[in-house]
Wavefront OBJ file of the C-alpha trace (Angstrom):
o trace
v 44.164 -33.825 -146.960
v 46.311 -30.974 -148.297
v 44.008 -28.330 -146.865
v 44.247 -29.945 -143.412
v 48.009 -29.443 -143.477
v 47.964 -25.930 -144.971
v 44.668 -24.869 -143.326
v 43.538 -23.240 -146.590
v 39.909 -23.339 -147.787
v 38.968 -26.201 -150.122
v 38.412 -23.996 -153.166
v 41.759 -22.242 -152.786
v 43.565 -25.554 -152.295
v 41.998 -26.965 -155.470
v 42.933 -23.831 -157.386
v 46.550 -23.996 -156.224
v 46.813 -27.717 -157.013
v 45.467 -27.016 -160.512
v 48.037 -24.268 -161.070
v 50.876 -26.461 -159.796
v 49.794 -29.397 -161.996
v 49.560 -27.096 -165.014
v 53.126 -25.891 -164.437
v 54.667 -29.266 -163.552
v 52.861 -31.345 -166.210
v 52.257 -28.964 -169.157
v 52.170 -31.715 -171.801
v 49.598 -33.736 -169.843
v 46.774 -31.227 -170.397
v 45.640 -30.369 -173.931
v 43.139 -27.666 -174.795
v 40.075 -29.424 -176.134
v 36.390 -29.641 -175.309
v 36.993 -31.667 -172.170
v 39.305 -29.085 -170.585
v 36.732 -26.373 -171.362
v 34.006 -28.382 -169.646
v 36.259 -29.072 -166.659
v 37.143 -25.370 -166.424
v 33.453 -24.449 -166.353
v 32.729 -27.048 -163.687
v 35.730 -25.791 -161.700
v 34.501 -22.205 -161.732
v 31.005 -23.284 -160.692
v 32.341 -25.356 -157.788
v 34.599 -22.472 -156.772
v 31.550 -20.228 -156.409
v 29.595 -22.965 -154.616
v 32.412 -23.507 -152.116
v 32.785 -19.756 -151.635
v 29.078 -19.454 -150.935
v 29.169 -22.344 -148.482
v 31.922 -20.683 -146.455
v 29.922 -17.506 -145.796
v 29.158 -17.179 -142.094
v 25.493 -16.184 -142.096
v 25.365 -15.846 -138.305
v 27.975 -13.082 -138.516
v 25.887 -11.257 -141.122
v 22.701 -11.589 -139.048
v 24.361 -10.316 -135.857
v 25.885 -7.322 -137.697
v 22.799 -6.620 -139.790
v 22.880 -2.831 -139.240
v 26.491 -2.568 -140.442
v 25.795 -4.526 -143.645
v 22.586 -2.633 -144.448
v 24.330 0.737 -144.010
v 27.156 -0.264 -146.320
v 24.868 -1.771 -148.946
v 22.846 1.458 -149.043
v 26.057 3.487 -149.234
v 27.342 1.410 -152.155
v 24.041 1.749 -154.012
v 24.036 5.530 -153.542
v 27.641 5.860 -154.715
v 26.882 3.678 -157.742
v 23.913 5.780 -158.848
v 25.698 9.059 -158.087
v 28.784 8.178 -160.106
v 26.895 6.350 -162.864
v 25.666 9.547 -164.497
v 29.147 10.997 -164.993
v 30.711 7.645 -165.908
v 27.984 6.951 -168.434
v 28.527 10.388 -169.953
v 32.286 9.874 -170.271
v 31.906 6.367 -171.734
v 29.404 7.560 -174.329
v 31.763 10.387 -175.260
v 34.663 7.966 -175.680
v 32.704 5.878 -178.171
v 31.267 8.798 -180.129
v 32.456 10.012 -183.512
v 34.225 13.142 -182.218
v 35.528 12.382 -178.714
v 38.038 15.222 -178.783
v 35.259 17.775 -179.154
v 33.009 16.175 -176.538
v 35.753 15.525 -173.991
v 36.950 19.111 -174.285
v 34.013 20.118 -172.115
v 35.531 18.313 -169.110
v 38.278 20.141 -167.242
v 40.276 16.998 -166.618
v 40.392 16.234 -170.333
v 41.202 19.770 -171.535
v 44.966 19.111 -171.725
v 44.333 15.908 -173.654
v 41.893 17.770 -175.916
v 44.519 20.348 -176.939
v 47.030 17.560 -177.606
v 44.554 15.845 -179.926
v 43.811 19.089 -181.759
v 47.516 19.807 -182.272
v 47.961 16.441 -183.938
v 44.724 16.779 -185.958
v 43.457 13.446 -184.667
v 39.713 13.294 -184.347
v 38.902 9.583 -184.504
v 38.183 7.326 -181.573
v 41.168 5.107 -182.372
v 43.461 7.805 -180.947
v 41.749 7.444 -177.568
v 43.041 3.895 -177.141
l 1 2 3 4 5 6 7 8 9 10 11 12 13 14 15 16 17 18 19 20 21 22 23 24 25 26 27 28 29 30 31 32 33 34 35 36 37 38 39 40 41 42 43 44 45 46 47 48 49 50 51 52 53 54 55 56 57 58 59 60 61 62 63 64 65 66 67 68 69 70 71 72 73 74 75 76 77 78 79 80 81 82 83 84 85 86 87 88 89 90 91 92 93 94 95 96 97 98 99 100 101 102 103 104 105 106 107 108 109 110 111 112 113 114 115 116 117 118 119 120 121 122 123 124 125
């Protein structure tokens, strides 16, 4: 009934009602096993409702557009993965200051770490 008045999707209406009830009646809800189960069911139904609202006819009629963009996203992912994987492995290594010094963008940070004689990964955070 609320979504007929506001013209919002069902999942969004349920989410907003849950937030409003949590703010208005904070002592009514207690964190226990039941609220955890209800939260899991809520997330699952949110994804089900989101999937039900996908207009498949629109996707089928614009098939070329979607295929081009999916291929583009896959190519960008694999192109950037190599450098991102390298940086993330350097951040978790034993001597990140030494390894990150090889990248131009980290050279200023590298000299700052060397001035302070910090060589552990905790300084990266």
